[in-house]
C-alpha positions as CSV (number, residue, x, y, z in Angstrom):
1,M,4.1,106.4,-4.1
2,L,4.3,102.6,-3.9
3,P,1.6,100.7,-5.8
4,A,-1.1,99.5,-3.5
5,R,-0.7,95.9,-2.3
6,P,-3.0,94.2,0.1
7,I,-1.7,93.3,3.5
8,P,-0.6,89.6,3.4
9,P,-3.0,87.2,5.2
10,H,-0.4,86.1,7.7
11,A,1.7,89.3,8.0
12,R,1.4,89.3,11.8
13,L,3.0,85.9,12.1
14,G,5.6,86.5,9.4
15,R,6.8,89.8,10.9
16,A,6.8,88.3,14.4
17,V,9.0,85.5,13.3
18,A,11.4,88.0,11.9
19,W,12.1,89.7,15.2
20,V,11.5,87.1,17.9
21,V,12.7,84.0,16.1
22,G,14.7,83.0,19.1
23,L,11.5,82.2,21.0
24,V,11.4,78.9,19.0
25,L,13.4,77.5,21.9
26,A,10.8,78.2,24.4
27,F,8.6,75.2,23.7
28,A,10.9,72.6,25.3
29,A,9.8,71.2,28.6
30,V,12.9,72.8,30.1
31,P,13.9,75.9,28.1
32,A,17.2,75.7,26.4
33,A,19.9,78.3,27.1
34,L,19.3,81.5,25.1
35,Q,21.5,81.6,22.0
36,P,21.4,83.1,18.5
37,A,19.8,79.9,17.2
38,A,17.9,80.9,14.1
39,A,20.4,79.3,11.9
40,R,20.3,76.0,14.0
41,A,16.6,75.7,14.6
42,D,14.6,73.7,12.1
43,N,11.5,73.0,14.3
44,P,8.8,73.9,13.8
45,I,9.2,73.0,10.2
46,V,6.8,75.7,8.9
47,Q,7.3,79.2,10.3
48,H,5.2,81.6,8.2
49,I,1.8,80.2,9.1
50,Y,0.4,78.2,12.0
51,T,0.0,74.5,11.2
52,A,-1.6,71.7,13.2
53,D,-2.5,68.0,13.1
54,P,0.3,66.6,10.9
55,A,-0.4,63.6,8.6
56,P,2.7,62.5,6.7
57,L,2.6,60.2,3.6
58,V,5.6,58.7,1.9
59,H,5.2,58.5,-1.9
60,N,7.7,58.1,-4.7
61,G,10.7,59.1,-2.6
62,R,9.2,62.2,-1.0
63,V,7.3,62.9,2.3
64,Y,4.1,64.7,1.7
65,L,2.8,66.4,4.8
66,Y,-0.9,67.2,5.2
67,T,-1.8,69.7,7.9
68,G,-4.5,71.9,9.2
69,H,-4.1,75.6,9.4
70,D,-4.8,77.6,12.5
71,E,-5.8,81.2,11.6
72,D,-3.7,84.0,13.1
73,G,-5.0,85.3,16.4
74,S,-7.4,82.4,16.9
75,T,-9.0,81.9,20.3
76,N,-10.7,78.7,19.3
77,F,-10.0,76.0,16.7
78,T,-10.6,78.4,13.8
79,M,-9.6,76.4,10.7
80,K,-10.9,77.0,7.2
81,E,-8.4,75.1,5.0
82,W,-5.8,72.3,4.8
83,R,-2.3,72.7,3.5
84,V,0.3,70.4,1.8
85,W,4.1,70.4,2.2
86,S,6.7,68.0,0.9
87,S,10.4,67.2,1.4
88,D,12.9,64.6,0.1
89,D,15.4,65.4,2.9
90,M,13.3,66.0,6.0
91,V,14.6,69.6,6.5
92,N,13.9,71.6,3.3
93,W,10.1,71.7,2.9
94,T,8.2,72.9,-0.1
95,D,5.0,74.8,0.4
96,H,2.3,73.5,-2.0
97,G,-0.4,75.9,-0.7
98,S,-4.0,74.9,0.1
99,P,-5.5,72.4,-2.4
100,L,-8.5,71.6,-0.1
101,N,-10.7,73.9,2.0
102,L,-14.2,74.1,3.4
103,A,-15.7,75.3,0.1
104,T,-14.6,72.0,-1.5
105,F,-17.5,70.4,0.4
106,S,-20.7,72.1,-0.5
107,W,-22.4,70.5,2.5
108,A,-19.8,71.7,5.1
109,S,-20.1,74.9,7.1
110,S,-17.0,75.1,9.3
111,N,-14.2,73.3,11.2
112,A,-11.5,72.1,8.8
113,W,-10.0,69.9,11.4
114,A,-7.5,67.0,11.5
115,G,-7.4,64.6,8.6
116,Q,-5.2,62.1,6.8
117,T,-4.4,61.2,3.2
118,T,-3.6,57.8,1.7
119,Y,-2.7,56.6,-1.8
120,R,-4.5,53.8,-3.7
121,N,-5.0,52.8,-7.3
122,G,-3.4,55.9,-8.7
123,K,-5.4,58.4,-6.6
124,F,-5.0,60.2,-3.3
125,Y,-7.8,60.2,-0.8
126,W,-8.0,62.8,2.0
127,Y,-10.3,62.0,4.9
128,V,-11.3,65.1,6.9
129,P,-13.8,66.1,9.7
130,V,-16.0,69.1,9.1
131,T,-19.3,70.4,10.4
132,N,-22.3,69.2,8.3
133,R,-24.4,72.3,7.6
134,A,-27.6,70.3,7.6
135,T,-27.2,68.6,10.9
136,G,-24.7,70.8,12.8
137,R,-22.7,67.7,13.7
138,M,-19.1,66.8,12.9
139,A,-18.9,64.4,9.9
140,I,-16.1,62.8,7.9
141,G,-15.8,63.8,4.3
142,V,-13.5,62.3,1.7
143,A,-11.7,64.3,-1.1
144,V,-9.8,62.8,-4.0
145,S,-7.0,63.9,-6.4
146,D,-4.8,62.5,-9.0
147,S,-1.8,64.3,-7.4
148,P,-0.5,64.3,-3.9
149,T,-0.5,68.1,-4.0
150,G,-4.0,68.4,-5.4
151,P,-6.3,70.0,-6.3
152,F,-8.7,67.8,-4.4
153,R,-12.4,67.5,-5.0
154,D,-15.3,66.1,-3.0
155,A,-15.3,62.4,-3.9
156,I,-19.0,61.7,-3.1
157,G,-20.8,65.0,-2.4
158,R,-21.9,64.0,1.1
159,P,-20.4,62.8,4.3
160,L,-18.8,59.4,4.2
161,V,-19.8,58.8,7.8
162,E,-21.3,60.9,10.4
163,N,-21.8,60.4,14.2
164,G,-20.5,63.7,15.6
165,E,-16.9,62.5,16.2
166,I,-13.6,63.5,14.7
167,D,-10.0,62.8,13.7
168,P,-10.1,60.2,10.9
169,T,-7.0,58.0,10.3
170,V,-6.8,55.5,7.4
171,F,-4.8,52.3,7.2
172,I,-4.5,49.8,4.3
173,D,-3.4,46.3,5.5
174,D,-1.2,43.9,3.6
175,D,-4.2,42.0,2.3
176,G,-5.6,45.2,0.7
177,Q,-8.3,45.7,3.3
178,A,-8.6,49.4,4.2
179,Y,-9.8,50.7,7.6
180,L,-11.0,54.1,8.6
181,Y,-10.7,54.9,12.4
182,W,-11.9,58.0,14.1
183,G,-13.3,59.2,17.4
184,N,-13.6,61.5,20.4
185,P,-14.9,60.5,23.0
186,N,-15.3,57.0,21.5
187,L,-13.1,55.1,19.1
188,W,-14.7,53.8,15.9
189,Y,-13.7,52.0,12.7
190,V,-15.2,50.8,9.4
191,R,-13.9,48.6,6.7
192,L,-13.6,50.7,3.6
193,N,-14.3,49.2,0.2
194,A,-11.7,49.1,-2.5
195,D,-13.1,52.3,-4.0
196,M,-12.0,54.1,-0.7
197,T,-15.2,56.1,-0.8
198,S,-17.7,53.6,0.6
199,Y,-17.6,51.0,3.3
200,S,-19.0,47.6,4.2
201,G,-21.1,46.9,7.3
202,S,-21.7,49.5,10.0
203,P,-19.4,51.6,12.1
204,A,-18.1,49.6,15.0
205,K,-16.8,50.7,18.4
206,I,-13.5,49.6,19.6
207,P,-13.9,48.7,23.3
208,L,-12.0,51.3,25.3
209,T,-10.7,49.2,28.1
210,T,-8.1,50.2,30.6
211,A,-6.0,47.2,29.5
212,G,-6.2,48.4,26.0
213,F,-5.8,52.1,26.5
214,G,-4.5,52.8,30.0
215,T,-6.3,54.2,33.0
216,R,-7.4,57.8,33.4
217,T,-8.3,59.1,36.8
218,G,-10.5,62.0,37.8
219,D,-13.1,61.6,35.0
220,P,-15.7,58.9,35.5
221,N,-17.0,59.5,32.0
222,R,-13.5,58.8,30.5
223,P,-12.0,55.8,32.3
224,T,-9.2,55.3,29.7
225,L,-6.5,57.6,28.5
226,F,-7.7,57.6,24.9
227,E,-8.8,61.2,24.0
228,E,-8.5,61.6,20.2
229,A,-6.2,61.7,17.1
230,P,-5.6,58.0,16.5
231,W,-2.9,57.0,14.0
232,V,-2.7,53.4,12.9
233,Y,0.1,51.5,11.2
234,K,1.7,48.1,11.0
235,R,5.3,47.2,11.6
236,G,6.8,43.7,11.8
237,G,3.5,42.0,12.0
238,L,2.3,44.2,14.9
239,Y,-0.4,46.8,14.7
240,Y,0.3,50.2,16.4
241,M,-2.3,52.8,17.4
242,V,-0.7,56.0,18.5
243,F,-3.1,58.6,20.0
244,A,-3.5,61.8,22.0
245,A,-4.0,60.8,25.6
246,K,-5.8,62.4,28.5
247,C,-6.9,66.1,28.5
248,C,-5.9,68.7,29.1
249,S,-3.0,69.0,28.4
250,E,-2.6,66.0,26.2
251,F,0.3,63.6,25.9
252,I,0.9,61.0,23.2
253,A,0.5,57.4,24.1
254,Y,0.2,54.1,22.1
255,S,-1.2,50.6,22.1
256,T,-0.5,47.5,20.0
257,A,-2.6,44.6,18.8
258,P,-2.1,41.4,16.8
259,G,-4.8,42.5,14.3
260,P,-6.2,45.8,12.9
261,T,-9.3,45.8,15.1
262,G,-7.6,44.5,18.3
263,P,-7.5,43.3,21.0
264,W,-5.4,46.3,22.0
265,T,-2.8,46.4,24.7
266,Y,-1.7,49.7,26.3
267,R,2.1,50.2,25.9
268,G,2.8,53.6,27.5
269,T,3.9,57.2,26.6
270,V,5.5,58.3,23.3
271,M,5.7,62.0,24.0
272,P,5.1,63.4,27.5
273,T,3.0,66.6,28.0
274,Q,5.2,69.5,27.0
275,G,5.2,72.6,24.9
276,S,2.7,75.4,24.9
277,S,-0.2,73.7,23.2
278,F,-2.8,71.8,25.3
279,T,-3.4,69.4,22.4
280,N,-1.0,67.2,20.4
281,H,-1.5,65.0,17.3
282,P,0.8,62.2,16.1
283,G,2.0,61.0,12.7
284,V,4.5,58.2,12.3
285,I,6.4,57.1,9.1
286,D,9.5,55.3,7.9
287,F,11.4,57.2,5.2
288,K,14.8,56.3,3.6
289,G,15.7,53.8,6.4
290,N,14.7,56.1,9.3
291,S,11.7,56.5,11.5
292,Y,10.0,59.8,12.2
293,F,7.5,61.2,14.6
294,F,5.5,64.2,13.7
295,Y,3.5,66.3,16.2
296,H,2.5,69.9,16.9
297,N,3.2,72.4,19.6
298,G,2.8,76.2,20.1
299,A,6.4,77.1,19.6
300,L,6.2,80.1,17.2
301,P,5.7,83.7,18.3
302,G,2.0,84.1,19.2
303,G,1.7,80.3,19.4
304,G,-0.5,78.4,21.8
305,G,-3.3,75.9,22.0
306,Y,-5.2,77.5,19.1
307,T,-2.2,78.7,17.1
308,R,-0.1,75.6,16.7
309,S,3.0,74.5,14.7
310,V,4.0,71.2,13.2
311,A,7.4,69.7,14.2
312,V,9.2,66.4,13.6
313,E,11.8,64.2,15.4
314,K,13.8,61.2,14.2
315,F,13.6,58.1,16.5
316,T,14.7,54.5,16.6
317,Y,12.4,51.7,17.8
318,N,13.7,49.6,20.7
319,A,14.9,46.1,19.9
320,D,11.5,44.6,21.1
321,G,9.5,46.9,18.8
322,T,8.5,49.4,21.5
323,I,8.5,53.1,20.9
324,P,11.0,55.1,23.0
325,T,10.0,58.3,24.8
326,I,10.4,61.2,22.4
327,T,11.0,64.8,23.5
328,M,10.3,68.0,21.6
329,T,13.4,69.7,20.3
330,S,14.1,72.9,18.3
331,T,16.7,71.2,16.1
332,G,14.3,68.7,14.6
333,A,15.3,65.8,12.4
334,P,18.7,65.6,10.7
335,Q,19.0,66.1,7.0
336,V,18.9,63.0,4.7
337,G,21.3,63.7,1.9
338,T,22.0,67.2,0.4
339,L,20.2,69.6,-1.8
340,N,21.4,70.1,-5.4
341,P,21.7,73.8,-6.2
342,Y,22.4,73.1,-9.9
343,V,18.8,72.1,-10.7
344,R,15.8,74.4,-10.4
345,Q,14.6,74.8,-6.8
346,E,11.4,76.4,-5.8
347,A,11.9,79.5,-3.7
348,E,9.3,78.2,-1.3
349,T,11.4,75.2,-0.5
350,I,13.0,76.2,2.8
351,A,14.3,75.0,6.1
352,W,13.6,78.2,7.9
353,G,12.0,81.5,6.9
354,S,12.1,84.8,8.7
355,G,9.5,87.5,7.8
356,I,8.5,85.8,4.5
357,E,5.0,84.8,3.2
358,T,3.9,82.6,0.3
359,E,1.2,83.0,-2.2
360,P,0.1,81.3,-5.4
361,S,2.1,82.1,-8.5
362,S,0.7,82.9,-11.9
363,E,3.3,80.5,-13.3
364,G,2.0,77.6,-11.2
365,G,2.8,76.5,-7.7
366,M,3.6,78.9,-5.0
367,T,6.1,81.8,-4.6
368,L,7.8,83.7,-1.9
369,G,6.0,87.0,-1.5
370,W,5.5,90.1,0.6
371,L,9.2,90.4,1.0
372,E,10.6,93.3,2.9
373,N,14.0,94.6,3.8
374,G,15.9,92.0,6.0
375,D,13.6,89.1,5.4
376,Y,15.4,85.8,4.5
377,V,15.1,82.1,4.0
378,K,17.5,79.3,4.9
379,V,18.0,76.3,2.6
380,K,19.9,73.6,4.5
381,G,22.7,71.4,3.3
382,V,23.3,72.8,-0.2
383,A,26.0,70.8,-2.1
384,F,28.0,73.4,-4.0
385,G,30.9,71.1,-4.7
386,T,33.9,73.0,-6.0
387,G,31.9,76.1,-6.5
388,A,29.2,78.0,-8.5
389,S,29.8,80.6,-11.2
390,S,26.4,82.3,-11.3
391,F,23.0,82.5,-9.6
392,T,19.7,82.9,-11.5
393,T,16.3,83.6,-10.0
394,R,12.8,84.2,-11.3
395,V,11.4,87.5,-9.8
396,A,8.6,89.9,-10.0
397,S,8.1,93.4,-8.5
398,A,5.7,96.3,-8.8
399,T,8.4,98.6,-7.2
400,G,12.1,99.0,-7.5
401,G,12.5,95.4,-6.3
402,G,15.6,95.7,-4.1
403,T,18.3,93.0,-4.1
404,V,18.4,89.2,-3.6
405,E,21.6,88.6,-1.5
406,V,23.1,85.1,-1.6
407,R,24.8,84.5,1.7
408,V,26.5,81.5,3.3
409,G,27.3,80.9,7.0
410,G,24.2,82.7,8.3
411,P,21.6,85.4,7.4
412,N,24.4,87.9,8.0
413,G,27.1,85.7,6.6
414,T,29.5,86.0,3.7
415,V,27.9,87.5,0.6
416,A,28.4,85.2,-2.4
417,A,26.2,87.1,-4.8
418,R,23.9,90.1,-5.2
419,C,21.1,90.1,-7.8
420,A,19.3,93.4,-8.4
421,V,15.5,93.0,-9.0
422,P,14.0,95.5,-11.4
423,N,10.5,96.8,-11.5
424,T,8.8,94.2,-13.7
425,G,5.5,96.0,-13.8
426,G,3.6,93.8,-11.3
427,W,3.8,91.3,-8.5
428,Q,3.0,88.5,-10.9
429,S,4.9,89.8,-14.0
430,W,7.9,87.6,-14.0
431,T,11.5,88.1,-15.3
432,T,14.7,86.1,-14.8
433,V,17.8,87.8,-13.4
434,S,21.4,86.4,-13.0
435,C,24.5,87.5,-11.2
436,P,28.0,86.1,-10.7
437,V,28.8,84.0,-7.6
438,S,32.0,83.9,-5.6
439,G,32.8,81.8,-2.5
440,A,29.9,79.3,-2.5
441,T,31.7,76.0,-2.2
442,G,31.4,72.7,-0.3
443,T,28.2,71.7,1.4
444,Q,26.7,74.5,3.6
445,D,23.5,76.3,4.4
446,L,22.3,78.8,1.8
447,Y,20.6,82.1,2.9
448,L,18.7,84.2,0.5
449,R,18.3,87.6,2.1
450,F,16.1,90.4,0.6
451,T,17.3,93.9,1.0
452,G,16.1,97.4,-0.2
453,G,14.0,100.3,0.8
454,S,10.8,100.4,2.7
455,G,7.7,98.5,1.7
456,Y,7.3,95.3,-0.3
457,L,10.2,94.5,-2.5
458,A,9.7,91.5,-4.7
459,N,8.2,88.0,-5.2
460,V,10.6,85.1,-5.9
461,N,9.4,82.0,-7.8
462,W,12.5,79.8,-8.2
463,W,16.3,79.9,-8.3
464,Q,19.2,77.9,-9.7
465,F,23.0,78.0,-9.6
466,T,25.3,77.4,-12.5
467,P,28.4,75.3,-11.6
468,A,31.9,76.5,-12.1
469,A,33.5,74.8,-15.2
470,S,35.1,72.0,-13.2
471,D,31.7,71.0,-11.8
472,R,30.0,70.8,-15.2
473,F,29.2,67.4,-16.7
């Protein structure tokens, strides 16, 4: 009899991705031709849970992505925690788990909705909307951490600001003045103090004029296109406000201004209405010389307006600084650089996962878990050079743990190595196993495929290759 192991929290989604992964193509405005595209698809960028409301932050050569988490099977915006991911190449994303949830705020009762994180004075500040238990209204809280991946704590023990509206975005101008914007149905801002946890003056409304935010028809209470999800940044002396427009379904539009508080001029559509989510939420960054647009859709199996998934596209500004029209794709952004297999890599750093789950590791960080026969992960653009001689991985199992297969060329591609996983005595009782490698050369996608009998096989914490003698330094 197999040792008892609880059902993983997201098993429905993980198993669904394993057998209907091709449905990732279905979110495009015009569906792509059916093809065995699991190896090619990199959007959405997280496949084992539903994610929403992306808020990217560039820090020390990595992109940290802060998201919400839609619960499986949701029929409303059922969200209890926020999640963090990171990447240095825009395709292989590391799962850092959930360093912030509703329980972090003792005064919050529900609705862990869309927030944003910024860095200042050696600390990371995460602004999020939640329901204030005492008033029943949406309020903006602020959490703080010394690390971009947390853990985060409530910075002030109460709402930073509360007027029943949502979707905070934070922007620090070149002169050091920080601004917090938020709103639906209105658009508000305050000037944050240098401590980033208090503000000067009172919240001010930004006038929602049709010149500033476009014209909406059919709703006399909402004369402009502005709906929610503002994202503010500065480029070349021009201030941009990208936002979710109209409803429902939403599209992404933007306005520009000569200053951080306006006056704003409507500039048009960034991403038209498409996909299978009736909401969308923008995030825009520059990273390693390129520009990227983050958004969400309902592309994963079981996805929709309440079970969303974060995706990303690379784009180039027009010569006059305007933003081009961006369309959702299943291929996502191209890889920036390659991944080095000869340094330790976290097993939860993946470009695509099928059937897998993640969970906290007793050794710190996260681990791949709940692995069953046929589950796999893809790691994109791995630079093997002239070849590897061995593969080492950190594993745990409360059963006969099956085998970690190292494959190249696809999840059913050439087998370069097989490492047997022993029964280690528990799902968090770790041991290191190694096996010889043959045929892993050049730069190609790596697939770790997990095989064995029925039931859960193993947890995997990290892996690393040893180079062949000619690649050693």
